[in-house]
C-alpha positions as CSV (number, residue, x, y, z in Angstrom):
1,M,12.5,-12.1,-3.0
2,V,15.6,-10.8,-4.6
3,N,16.0,-8.5,-7.3
4,F,17.7,-10.7,-9.5
5,K,15.5,-13.0,-12.3
6,P,17.3,-15.8,-12.6
7,M,17.9,-16.2,-8.8
8,N,14.2,-15.6,-8.5
9,D,13.4,-18.5,-11.4
10,E,15.6,-20.9,-9.6
11,I,13.8,-20.2,-5.9
12,L,10.6,-20.6,-7.7
13,W,11.4,-23.8,-9.4
14,L,12.8,-25.4,-5.9
15,I,9.6,-24.6,-4.2
16,D,7.8,-26.2,-7.6
17,T,9.9,-29.5,-7.0
18,L,9.8,-29.5,-3.4
19,I,6.0,-29.5,-3.9
20,Q,5.7,-32.2,-6.5
21,K,8.2,-34.4,-4.8
22,E,6.6,-34.3,-1.3
23,R,2.7,-34.0,-2.8
24,I,2.3,-30.3,-0.9
25,E,-1.2,-29.7,-1.2
26,G,-2.7,-26.1,0.1
27,P,-3.4,-24.0,2.3
28,F,0.0,-22.5,1.9
29,L,1.3,-19.4,4.2
30,D,3.6,-17.0,2.6
31,A,4.9,-15.4,5.9
32,G,6.9,-12.1,5.2
33,G,6.2,-12.6,1.5
34,G,7.5,-9.1,0.7
35,I,5.7,-7.6,-3.0
36,G,3.6,-11.3,-2.8
37,D,5.6,-12.8,-5.6
38,I,5.7,-16.3,-4.6
39,S,2.1,-16.2,-3.2
40,L,1.2,-15.0,-7.0
41,H,3.2,-18.1,-8.3
42,L,1.3,-20.6,-5.9
43,A,-2.3,-19.1,-7.1
44,K,-1.0,-19.5,-10.5
45,K,-1.1,-23.2,-9.9
46,G,-4.3,-23.1,-8.1
47,F,-3.1,-23.1,-4.5
48,Q,-4.9,-21.2,-1.5
49,G,-3.3,-19.7,0.7
50,T,-2.4,-16.6,3.3
51,F,0.0,-14.1,2.8
52,V,1.1,-12.0,5.7
53,D,3.4,-8.9,6.3
54,F,4.3,-6.5,8.8
55,S,4.8,-3.6,6.6
56,E,2.2,-1.4,5.1
57,H,4.1,-0.7,2.2
58,A,4.9,-4.5,1.5
59,I,0.8,-5.1,1.9
60,A,-0.2,-2.4,-0.5
61,E,2.3,-3.8,-3.1
62,A,1.0,-7.3,-2.7
63,R,-2.8,-6.6,-2.8
64,K,-1.8,-4.6,-6.6
65,N,0.7,-7.7,-7.3
66,L,-1.8,-10.5,-6.0
67,G,-5.2,-9.0,-7.5
68,P,-8.2,-11.1,-7.5
69,T,-6.9,-14.6,-6.6
70,R,-8.0,-16.7,-3.8
71,I,-4.8,-15.5,-1.6
72,K,-5.9,-13.8,1.8
73,V,-3.6,-10.9,2.4
74,Q,-3.2,-10.1,5.9
75,H,-1.2,-7.2,7.5
76,N,-0.2,-9.1,10.7
77,D,2.6,-10.1,12.9
78,I,4.1,-13.6,11.9
79,L,3.3,-14.8,15.5
80,E,-0.1,-13.7,15.4
81,I,-1.0,-16.1,12.8
82,K,-3.4,-18.9,14.2
83,D,-4.1,-21.1,11.0
84,K,-2.9,-24.3,10.4
85,F,-1.1,-24.7,6.6
86,N,0.4,-27.5,4.8
87,L,3.3,-25.2,3.3
88,I,4.9,-22.5,5.2
89,L,7.2,-20.3,3.2
90,I,9.5,-17.4,5.0
91,L,12.0,-16.2,2.9
92,D,14.1,-13.4,3.4
93,V,12.5,-12.7,6.9
94,L,14.6,-14.4,9.7
95,E,17.6,-12.6,8.8
96,H,16.0,-8.9,9.8
97,V,14.2,-10.4,13.1
98,P,15.7,-10.4,16.5
99,N,13.4,-13.4,17.5
100,D,13.9,-15.3,14.6
101,K,14.0,-18.7,17.0
102,E,10.6,-17.9,18.7
103,I,9.0,-17.3,15.2
104,V,10.0,-20.5,13.8
105,R,8.8,-22.2,16.9
106,H,5.4,-20.7,16.4
107,L,5.2,-21.7,12.5
108,Y,6.3,-24.9,13.5
């Protein structure tokens, strides 16, 4: 997420509102989840899920941040994901990849 706490709080509030309104349950996929802050937020709410990132640095940070949660951390390409999820979060990712349409199709 962005490096600006009020914006982060707003994003988490929007995610929570959507989950509540649509009655979404896990598991979730946090694709390209950076340091794992969204995954940690959802884990604290009792969700199970998977955090995936292509960056080894992001994986190392996410493992530290997620600690002993029920979140599976994978160092992987998003296009290699084969599992099914009830919620997929892909924030701040598509603007950094050349194959954004392919990724969205694959996740759908």
